[in-house]
Every structure is written in C-alpha cells, then in structure tokens.
C-alpha positions in Angstrom: 96.8 142.9 109.3 97.4 145.6 111.8 97.9 149.1 110.9 101.3 149.3 112.2 101.8 153.0 111.3 99.5 154.3 114.0 100.3 152.2 116.7 101.5 154.1 120.1 104.2 152.5 122.1 101.8 150.9 124.7 99.8 149.3 121.8 103.2 148.0 120.1 103.9 146.2 123.7 100.5 145.1 123.5 101.0 143.6 120.0 104.4 141.6 121.0 102.6 140.1 124.0 99.8 138.7 121.5 102.2 137.4 119.1 104.1 135.6 121.6 100.7 134.2 123.0 99.3 133.0 119.8 101.6 132.0 116.2 98.6 132.3 114.4 97.8 135.9 115.4 101.3 136.6 114.6 101.6 134.6 111.5 98.2 136.2 109.9 99.0 139.9 110.9 102.7 140.3 110.5 104.0 137.9 107.9 104.1 137.9 104.3 105.1 135.1 101.8 105.7 135.4 98.1 102.9 134.7 95.4 104.5 133.7 91.8 101.6 135.9 90.5 100.6 138.4 93.1 103.9 139.3 94.7 104.5 139.9 98.5 101.2 139.3 100.1 99.9 138.6 103.7 99.7 135.1 105.1 96.2 134.4 104.9 95.6 130.9 107.0 93.1 128.7 105.8 91.3 127.0 108.5 93.0 123.3 108.3 96.4 125.4 108.7 95.2 127.4 111.5 94.0 123.9 113.1 97.4 122.3 112.5 99.6 125.3 114.2 97.2 125.5 117.1 96.3 122.1 118.0 99.1 120.2 116.8 102.1 122.0 116.1 101.7 124.3 119.3 100.6 121.3 121.6 102.3 117.8 120.3 105.6 117.2 121.1 105.7 114.7 117.9 103.7 115.1 115.0 103.6 113.0 111.7 101.7 114.5 108.6 100.6 112.7 105.8 99.8 115.4 103.1 98.8 116.2 100.0 101.1 118.2 97.5 100.8 122.3 97.8 98.8 122.6 100.9 101.3 125.5 101.8 102.6 123.3 104.8 106.4 124.0 104.0 105.3 127.6 104.4 103.5 126.9 107.4 106.2 125.7 109.2 108.7 128.2 107.8 106.3 131.1 109.5 106.0 129.0 112.6 109.6 128.6 113.2 110.4 132.4 113.0 107.6 133.1 115.3 109.3 130.3 117.7 112.9 132.0 117.0 111.8 135.3 117.2 109.7 135.1 120.6 111.9 132.8 122.7 115.4 132.7 123.5 118.4 129.8 122.4 115.6 128.1 120.1 117.3 125.9 117.6 114.8 125.0 114.5 116.6 122.4 112.2 114.7 121.5 108.9 116.1 118.7 106.9 115.4 118.4 103.6 115.5 115.3 100.7 117.6 117.9 98.5 119.7 121.0 99.0 117.5 123.5 96.9 114.4 122.6 98.9 116.5 123.4 102.1 117.8 126.9 100.5 113.8 127.7 99.8 113.0 127.0 103.4 115.3 129.8 104.2 114.2 132.0 101.6 110.5 131.5 103.0 111.8 132.3 106.7 113.7 135.5 105.0 110.9 136.8 103.6 108.8 136.4 106.8 111.6 138.4 108.7 112.0 140.8 106.2 108.3 142.7 105.8 107.6 142.3 109.9 107.5 145.9 110.9 110.8 147.5 112.9 109.1 147.1 116.5 108.5 143.5 116.1 111.6 142.8 113.8 114.1 140.4 115.4 117.7 141.5 115.5 119.6 139.1 113.2 123.3 138.1 113.9 124.1 135.9 111.0 122.2 135.7 107.9 123.6 133.2 105.4 122.3 130.7 102.5 121.3 128.4 104.7 121.1 129.4 108.4 120.0 132.5 110.1 121.3 132.9 113.6 119.3 135.6 115.7 120.8 137.8 118.6 118.7 136.2 121.5 120.4 132.8 120.8 117.9 131.2 118.5 119.0 129.6 115.3 116.9 128.3 112.2 118.9 126.0 109.8 118.2 124.1 107.1 120.5 121.3 105.6 120.4 118.7 102.7 119.6 115.0 104.0 122.8 113.3 104.9 122.9 110.2 107.3 124.4 112.6 110.0 122.4 115.1 109.2 121.6 117.2 112.8 123.8 114.8 114.5 125.3 117.4 116.5 123.1 119.7 116.9 120.8 120.7 120.4 117.5 120.9 118.5 114.4 122.6 120.2 112.0 121.6 116.8 113.3 119.2 114.3 111.1 119.3 110.7 112.1 116.3 108.8 110.8 116.9 105.4 109.5 114.7 102.5 110.7 111.6 104.3 109.0 109.2 102.4 111.3 109.7 99.4 114.9 110.0 101.3 116.1 106.3 100.7 117.9 106.1 104.3 115.3 108.2 106.2 115.9 105.6 109.1 119.5 106.6 109.7 119.0 110.3 109.5 116.5 110.1 112.1 118.1 107.7 114.4 121.2 110.0 114.0 118.9 113.1 114.7 116.4 112.0 117.2 118.8 112.2 120.0 119.4 115.9 119.7 115.5 115.9 121.1 116.4 114.2 124.5 116.4 117.6 126.3 112.6 118.1 125.3 112.5 119.3 121.7 110.1 118.3 119.3 109.5 116.9 115.6 107.5 117.3 112.4 108.0 114.3 110.1 106.0 115.2 106.9 105.6 114.0 103.5 103.2 112.8 100.8 103.2 109.4 100.6 105.6 107.1 98.0 104.1 103.6 98.5 104.3 101.5 101.8 108.0 100.0 101.8 109.9 103.0 103.6 110.1 104.6 107.0 107.8 107.0 106.6 105.2 104.4 106.3 106.5 102.3 108.8 106.1 105.3 111.5 102.8 106.3 110.3 101.4 103.0 110.6 102.9 102.8 114.1 101.4 106.1 115.2 98.0 105.3 113.7 98.3 102.1 116.1 99.4 104.2 118.8 102.9 102.3 118.7 105.4 105.2 118.8 105.3 108.8 120.1 104.2 110.6 116.9 100.5 111.9 116.6 99.3 111.1 113.3 97.8 114.1 110.9 96.2 113.7 107.5 95.8 116.3 105.4 94.1 115.4 101.9 93.4 117.7 99.0 89.7 118.3 99.7 90.7 120.2 102.8 92.1 123.2 100.7 88.8 125.7 100.0 90.2 126.4 96.2 89.7 122.5 95.4 87.0 120.6 94.8 85.6 117.6 92.1 86.0 119.6 89.3 89.2 120.5 90.2 90.0 116.7 90.8 88.7 115.7 87.4 90.5 117.9 85.8 94.1 117.0 87.8 93.3 113.4 87.2 93.3 113.6 83.3 96.5 115.6 83.5 98.4 113.1 85.5 96.3 109.6 85.9 95.1 108.2 89.3 98.4 106.8 90.4 100.2 110.1 90.4 96.9 111.8 92.0 97.1 109.2 94.6 100.5 110.2 95.6 100.5 113.8 95.1 96.8 114.7 96.4 95.4 111.4 97.5 97.4 110.7 100.7 97.1 106.8 99.5 99.9 104.7 100.8 98.9 101.8 98.6 98.3 103.5 95.1 101.4 105.9 95.4 104.2 102.7 95.5 106.1 101.0 92.7 104.6 97.5 93.9 104.6 94.2 92.2 100.8 93.5 92.5 98.6 96.3 91.3 97.1 97.9 94.8 93.6 97.5 93.4 93.6 94.1 92.7 94.9 93.8 95.7 92.6 95.8 97.9 89.6 93.6 96.1 90.5 91.0 98.5 89.6 93.2 101.3 86.2 94.6 99.9 85.3 91.1 98.7 85.3 90.1 102.3 88.2 87.3 101.4 90.8 88.9 104.1 89.6 87.0 107.3 91.0 85.6 110.7 91.6 82.2 110.5 89.2 79.9 112.8 92.2 78.3 114.2 95.7 78.9 115.0 97.6 75.9 115.9 100.9 74.3 116.4 103.7 74.8 118.9 103.7 78.6 118.2 100.3 79.1 117.1 101.8 80.5 113.8 99.7 77.5 111.7 96.6 79.3 110.7 94.0 77.4 109.3 90.9 78.7 107.6 89.3 75.4 106.1 90.1 71.8 107.0 91.0 69.2 104.7 88.2 68.0 102.4 88.8 64.6 101.5 87.0 64.9 98.1 89.7 67.7 97.1 93.3 67.5 96.6 96.1 70.1 97.7 99.7 71.5 97.4 101.9 72.8 100.1 104.7 75.4 98.6 107.4 76.2 101.2 110.2 78.9 101.7 112.8 77.6 104.1 114.7 80.3 106.2 117.5 79.4 108.9 115.5 79.7 111.9 117.5 82.1 113.7 117.8 85.3 111.5 115.3 88.0 110.3 113.4 85.7 107.7 110.7 83.1 108.2 110.2 79.5 107.1 106.8 79.7 105.4 103.9 77.3 103.8 100.9 77.9 102.1 98.3 75.0 101.7 96.5 75.6 98.2 93.3 73.9 97.2 94.4 72.6 93.9 90.7 72.3 92.4 89.4 75.8 93.9 93.2 77.8 93.8 91.8 78.7 97.5 94.3 79.1 100.3 93.5 77.1 103.0 95.9 77.2 105.6 99.4 78.9 106.2 102.2 78.9 108.6 105.3 81.5 109.2 107.7 81.2 111.7 111.0 80.6 113.2 112.3 77.0 113.4 115.1 74.8 112.5 114.7 73.5 109.1 114.7 70.2 110.4 111.7 70.6 112.2 110.1 72.5 109.5 110.5 69.2 107.9 108.7 67.4 110.3 106.1 70.1 110.1 105.6 70.0 106.5 105.2 66.1 106.5 102.5 66.4 109.3 100.8 69.0 107.6 101.1 67.4 103.9 99.8 64.2 105.8 96.9 65.7 107.0 95.6 67.4 103.6 95.2 64.2 101.8 99.0 63.4 101.3 99.6 67.0 99.6 102.3 67.7 97.0 105.1 69.0 99.1 106.8 71.7 97.1 109.7 72.9 99.2 112.4 75.7 97.4 115.3 73.7 97.1 117.9 76.9 97.7 121.0 76.2 100.2 119.1 76.4 103.3 116.0 74.4 102.1 118.0 71.3 101.6 117.9 70.8 105.5 114.4 70.8 105.3 114.0 68.5 102.0 116.4 66.0 103.5 114.5 65.5 106.5 111.3 65.1 104.1 113.2 62.5 102.3 114.2 60.6 105.5 110.5 60.6 106.8 109.9 58.5 103.2 107.2 61.0 102.6 105.2 60.0 99.3 104.3 63.0 97.3 107.6 65.0 97.4 107.7 67.6 94.4 110.9 67.0 92.3 111.9 69.2 89.3 114.4 69.2 86.4 118.0 70.5 87.2 117.7 72.8 84.1 114.2 74.0 84.9 111.3 74.0 87.2 108.7 73.0 84.6 109.0 69.3 83.5 107.9 68.5 80.0 105.2 65.6 80.8 107.1 63.5 77.9 110.3 63.4 79.6 108.7 61.8 82.8 110.5 58.8 82.1 114.1 60.2 82.0 116.9 58.8 84.6 116.2 60.0 88.0 119.6 61.2 87.9 118.2 64.2 85.9 115.7 65.4 88.8 116.2 67.0 92.0 113.9 67.5 94.9 111.8 70.6 95.5 112.0 73.9 93.3 114.7 76.0 92.6 113.6 79.6 92.5 117.1 81.6 91.4 116.9 81.6 87.6 113.2 81.6 87.4 112.3 83.9 90.1 111.4 86.7 87.5 108.7 83.9 85.7 107.4 82.5 89.2 106.4 86.3 90.5 104.5 87.0 87.2 102.6 84.0 87.7 101.9 85.3 91.2 101.2 88.9 89.8 99.0 87.4 87.0 96.6 85.1 89.6 96.4 87.9 92.0 95.3 90.4 89.3 92.9 88.1 87.5 91.4 86.8 90.9 92.8 83.2 90.1 93.7 82.5 93.5 91.4 83.3 96.6 94.0 84.6 99.4 92.3 85.0 103.3 95.6 85.6 105.2 95.9 89.1 106.5 99.8 88.2 107.3 100.3 87.7 103.4 98.1 90.6 102.6 100.6 93.2 104.2 103.7 91.3 102.7 102.2 91.8 99.4 101.8 95.5 100.0 105.1 96.1 100.6 106.7 93.9 98.0 108.3 96.0 95.2 110.3 96.8 92.4 113.8 97.5 93.6 116.4 98.0 90.8 113.9 96.3 88.7 114.0 93.1 90.6 110.9 92.1 92.9 111.6 91.8 96.6 110.3 93.2 100.0 110.8 96.7 100.7 113.2 97.7 103.2 112.4 96.5 107.2 109.9 94.1 105.7 109.4 90.3 104.8 108.7 88.7 101.6 108.5 85.0 102.8 104.8 84.4 102.8 104.9 86.0 99.3 107.7 83.7 97.7 105.7 80.5 99.3 102.6 81.5 97.1 104.1 82.5 94.4 106.1 79.0 94.2 102.5 77.1 94.8 101.0 79.1 92.0 103.9 79.0 89.7 103.6 74.9 90.1 99.8 74.7 90.1 100.1 76.8 86.7 102.6 74.9 84.8 103.5 71.7 85.5 100.4 70.8 87.1 98.5 72.8 84.3 100.1 70.7 81.4 99.0 67.7 83.0 95.2 69.2 83.5 95.7 70.4 79.7 96.7 66.8 78.5 94.0 64.9 80.1 91.5 67.3 78.8 92.8 66.5 75.4 92.1 62.9 75.6 88.9 63.4 76.9 87.9 65.2 74.1 88.7 62.1 71.8 86.0 60.2 69.8 85.2 57.0 71.1 87.0 55.3 68.3 90.0 56.3 69.8 89.6 54.8 72.9 92.7 51.9 72.3 94.8 55.2 71.8 93.9 56.7 75.3 94.3 53.3 76.9 98.0 53.4 75.5 98.1 56.7 76.9 97.0 55.4 80.3 99.2 52.7 80.2 102.3 54.9 79.2 101.4 57.0 82.0 101.5 54.2 84.3 104.9 53.4 83.3 106.3 56.9 83.8 104.6 57.3 87.3 106.4 54.2 88.6 109.9 55.6 86.8 109.4 59.2 88.2 109.9 60.4 91.7 107.7 63.5 91.3 104.8 61.4 90.4 105.3 58.7 92.7 102.3 58.4 94.9 101.2 61.9 93.5 97.2 61.0 93.4 96.9 64.6 93.7 98.2 64.6 89.7 96.9 61.3 88.8 93.4 62.6 89.4 93.7 65.4 86.8 94.8 62.6 84.3 92.4 60.1 85.1 89.5 62.6 85.7 
C-alpha cells in the first residue's frame, strides 16, 4: 500500500493517473475488504485474480466464468466496479444476484472499498442507499435480486450476472437485460456449476465451442494458493464427491440432479464406446448405423413418436437382443406415417426385428401405418399393463393393443434404463443419446429433459430396455427352466412346446415373432 500521508500534490495526481490506467494497481494499493477474522485489511490480489482483471475484465466485452466457491470473485467484481465508476463518467454497473441478500452484500463490499480510500482519490457520492450508489460524476453501481425484468430499463456499461446456474428463469433475465448493452456495454456471467440442464451450462457450452460472444474462463479450486491436495481430502470427507464437484470442482456432470449417475455415464466415453457411426444414411442423414444386421442375431426397435413439426423428434433405437448393444439410431422430424414406413423398412432390414413404438396419441398414426403395411412382428401389450404374463398369451385379442403405453409405467421404464446404464448392461455408441442423458434430470420428482433440451432418444432407449428386461426376460427365464429339466420330463417339455405353438398363433404379439421363439426354443 502507498503511504498516502506523505504524498505531495503532484504525487497525488500521479497516483490518480496510475489508478485510472490500471485497475489492479488501484485495487491493491487503495481498496480494502472485510475479513471475518482480521477485520479491515488491504485487498491483496492472487495471481489468478490479477489475470482475471487484466486479461479478461479489462479486455473482453463478454466473459462467462465457471468458478469454484470462495475464490473472491464477487469481491473482485465489486472492487472493479468501484474503479470503473470512480475514474470514468456516466458508467452504470448493474449486478443481478440470485437473492436480495446477495445483492445487498455486493453493495456492502462496494461501500467498504469506497469508505477506506484516501480523501484525495475518494469519489464524491450523490446517493448512498441499501442497493445502489450514485456518484457525482454520473456513474452508478446498482445491485438487484433476480426478476424476469431485472435491468430491463437500464443503460448498462457493465452487467454482472451472479450465480446464473441456480436461477430458474436465467434465460428470461438475460433476454430482458442484454438489450441494455447495445450501446457498447459488457457483461460478466459467473457461477459455480449446477448440473447441465440450465441456461448457464448452455451458454458455457456454446462459449467453449465459439458459438456465442462469451469468452469462457475456468477458475477451479486449485488456482487458490491456500488450497492443496490435503485441503481437498479434508473437504471431500466433509461434503462428499458430489457437493465437492459442484462447489469446487467446476464439474457440470457430477453437480446436477441427473437421473443417470454421471460416473456410470462417463464410463461409456472413457472406455471408448461413444464413437461416430460408420454410416449416416436415410433421406435426412439422421439414421446412424454402427453395425449392419447379423443374420445369426435378433433385434428389437423401440420408438418414440413426435408430430414432426414441433420441438420434439421422432426417434428409434435398434438394439441387438443377445448382446444388448445399440447398433443403429434414428432422430428426425418427419410425419408420423412416414416414420411408420421408416420403422417397417428398418425392422425388415434387421431380421424382422420386434417393433415397439410408443402408442400415445401421436404414436397411433405411426402404428396405424405399420398395421397397414402388414408388418409381421409388431409388439402388442396388455391394455392394463405393459408386462404381459406368459400364461396370458392365449387371452382374446381385444385385451391387447399394438405398441406400448408409457404414461402409467414411466417410472418403471426409466428405472430399467438407469439400472442398465449403471451396470453397463447396455452398450451405447451414440453421442446424441449420450448428450441427452447428461441433461435428463429429476424435476419435481419426475424424470424429464432439462429446460431447453430433449429426451426423445432417451425415451426410445428406455422403452427398448424395458421390453427386453421384462416381457422378453420372462420368456428367456422360462426357456432356461425347461432346458434344465431332467430327460424324464421330455414329455412335459414337449407339451409346453405344443402349448407355446398354440399361444403363438393366438397372440398378435407372438405372431411371426422369431425374435421371441428363438429364446424359447434355444
């Protein structure tokens, strides 16, 4: 710190010029902060904090910061706001915080920084209240809690959007506030991660790919000189891996309320299973193929049907029944009848695969086309439940419907998906599916896509896994039970085979279904 008591007038002018040119010089020599133990102390910048100010805040118009907790970032921005408002006229700094108390705390840091600077450099204040400070030079520092209209009418020089990941309507807030920057203002969006299904993650991902104006900046815990591996181990024991990932690790995947355990999901990447398809085909190149049909194997094709002109997609997953491996996938926006044609064509190519489309209101259009085309291996389910009891195969056809209804069974369908991925029962290849799984979350206790994301591929895969692990699993288990019987029961096994033949003829689900008969017959 400068010894301000012995400065001549010329030296004071020289100091003012130095401070105006370099915000880090001003902050380190003239700003003070409150320390909970030491009281009022000089603001000594760490190297990463100095770099943030000089190479980002002072150079880039738009910054997005993914940060660890307790890195002093809010204090840095408060001090930077004081520097900007003190040495430049008619500057407006607006901080939008997730809560009113956070906004008030920001203003308190600003007030401390102003209060303890020497008189020759202290700015003249016109208005000094709880959530705003107006300077005599026309500059303004204002903090507000988050509302959809926060900052809508302000002409902003610097917008600071704090903890954006935990603000439920962050996109609307940004949409309302960003036009105020049209005259040349800049913005800083900062947050610790909170999963991947939010506006902050969306903008961060775009920034990393160079798809928006933000410059991405990562500030993990180990940049702080007072933190080391020993500190990390202590924190891990106190709060656990998930909270550590959120609070300190800058880890989007492990910090959210996702349906699928993200470590289990990451396994597919680290083990090299997520790969580009060797062929992208069909009229829209949205049919991805990893393996051609193997005529010694059997397949199922599960499908989620969309209208074709909305935000959702019609999707299909082709799964090898024996290997539980994803071999092909479709995701596109096409009319329901054309989707029916596509499924029949795809099913025919994959050894007359079992077609398992969702039979919601929109799905009936696709199912009707499959029926019109007389496809021989369409999945039929009970009206009252998805899982058919094999003893019930011979009941009248009127008790069954084509396709599968997911409404009342949604919880169990996604439980089977989670189990299959956690135990790596299913082999996944698609990066499209992988990305949907990272944004598939619990919202109000229900599994669904995060705001602004899709889950159509997820649902199609969940339907396929559910059918394979329930109806088809029962058939497989029954087959094994008869195969293990002693020879003296051959006559009983023959009787079962004959009964199976009769029920196959009576049950639309089993008609032409070689994918099932191979399980029974071995």
